[in-house]
N, C-alpha and C positions, 0 to 999 in steps of 0.2 A: 392454546389461545393466550394463556398467561405469559408464555415465553415471548410471543410476538409483542405483547404490550410492554414487557420489560425491555426488549430490544428496541422498540419504538421510542421509549422514554430515554434510553441510553443514547440513541441516535440523535434525538432532539437536544439532549444535554451536550453531546459532542459538537453538534452544529452551533450551539450558542457559544461554547468555548472557542471554537475556531473563528467565529465572527468577532468575538471580543479580542482575541489575539490579533486578528487581521486589522482591527481598528487601531491597535497600538503600533502598527507598522506604518512606514511612510506611505502616504497616498500619492496617486498619480496627479501630475499637473495636466490640465486640459490639452496643452499643446505638445506634451512629451509622450503620450501613450500610457500604457498600463504601468503601474508601479508595483513594488514588492507586496504591498498590502492588498492589492486587488484580487490576487489568486486565492488567498485564504478566505476573503469575503465571499467570493463566488462559490467556493467549496462549502463554506458554512451554510449559505443559503440553500445549496443543493442538498446538504444533509438535513436541513430543517424540512424541506419539501418531502424528501424521502421518509423522514421520521413521521410526519403527519400522515402521509399515504399509508404507511405501515400501521399506524395507530387506527386509522379509519378502517382499513382492511381487517385488522384484528377484531374490531368491534362487530364486523359483519359476519365473521366466521361462526358457523354453528359448531357447537361442541360435538365431536364425533368420537366414538370409541374405536380405536384401531384394533383389528384382530390380533390375537396373540402372535401369529406368525409374522406379521409386519413388525411388531415391537421387537421380536427376537432377531429379525433380519437387520433392523436398525442398530441393535446392540452389537451384532457381529461386524457391521460396517465400521463402527466406531473403534472397535478393538483390532481390526484386521491391519496387516501391513499395507504400505502403499504399493504403487505399481512396480517399484524397484525390488520389492520383496523384503525391505527393511521395516521394522516396526516404526510406527509414526513418531515415537519419541526420539528416535535417532535422527529422523529427517528434520524434526523441529529443532533438536539440539544442534545439528549441523548448520541449519539456517541461521540460528542465533550466533553460533561461532563465526560463521562467515561475515555476518553483519558487524560483529565486534571487530574483526580483523579489518573490515572495510573502513570503519570509523577510525581505527588507529592509523591506517595507511593514507587516509584522505588528506590530512595536513602535510604529510611527508611527500607524497607523490603528486598531489594535485587531483582535481576532479576527474579529468579525462582518463589518465592511466589507472587510477584506483577503481573507477567505475567499470572500465573495460575488464580489469582483473576480477572484480567482484562478480560481474554479470557472467563472465565466462566460467568461473569456478562454480557459481550457482547452477548454471545449466548442466555443466559436465558432471559435477559431483552429486548434486541432489536429484537431477532429472535423468541422469545416465545418458545424455546426448553425447555424440562424438564431437571432437574439437572442431572439425570442419563444419559440421552441421550447426554448431553454436555460434560460429563466427559472424554470420550476417545479422542475426537478431541482436547480438551483443553490440556490434558497431552501430546498428540502427538505433537501439535504445540509448546508447551513450550520446550519439549525435542529436537525437531528439531532445534529450534532457538538457544538453548544452545549449542548443538553440533556444529552447523554451525559457530557461532561467537566465542565461548570460545575455542573450541578444534581445529576446522579446520582453522579458520582465526586468532586464537590467539588474539582476541580482548577482553580486560578485561571487564567483565560485573559487574554492581553494586552488592555488597554483603550486607548482613544484617548490617545496620547502617554504611555502607561503611568501614568495618574493613578490 
């Protein structure tokens, strides 16, 4: 119950931070459609709503004592390897390393190639999917992100060598 309240408060604070950050971004003109600041505002409001819902739900929960077997099973799940058989720390470290490489490649290659490489490497290396199996989700994810940010929200994305 205390963890739910802490999570709810953290979600509320994150929502406030995202809203304040969104207010500092350019707003949309009425005739042009959504602007770069509209998406963070929407996400911040969503975080606030979810944080309030979690806080209300945490207040309604009755304290219950879990049996020892349940607590031991939860402890085993936290310490067990993921589906690939690797310890979770290796998976998390691999994800962080891929993200750092993505951030380094983004200004050099541009958004589309860097995102394609990152998404493919993430699915193949961390989830163990085959290359062919990962191709469709990778392309769909990249196209969706490009359309959302470049076309709909009109947020300029990095291009090849930032030209």
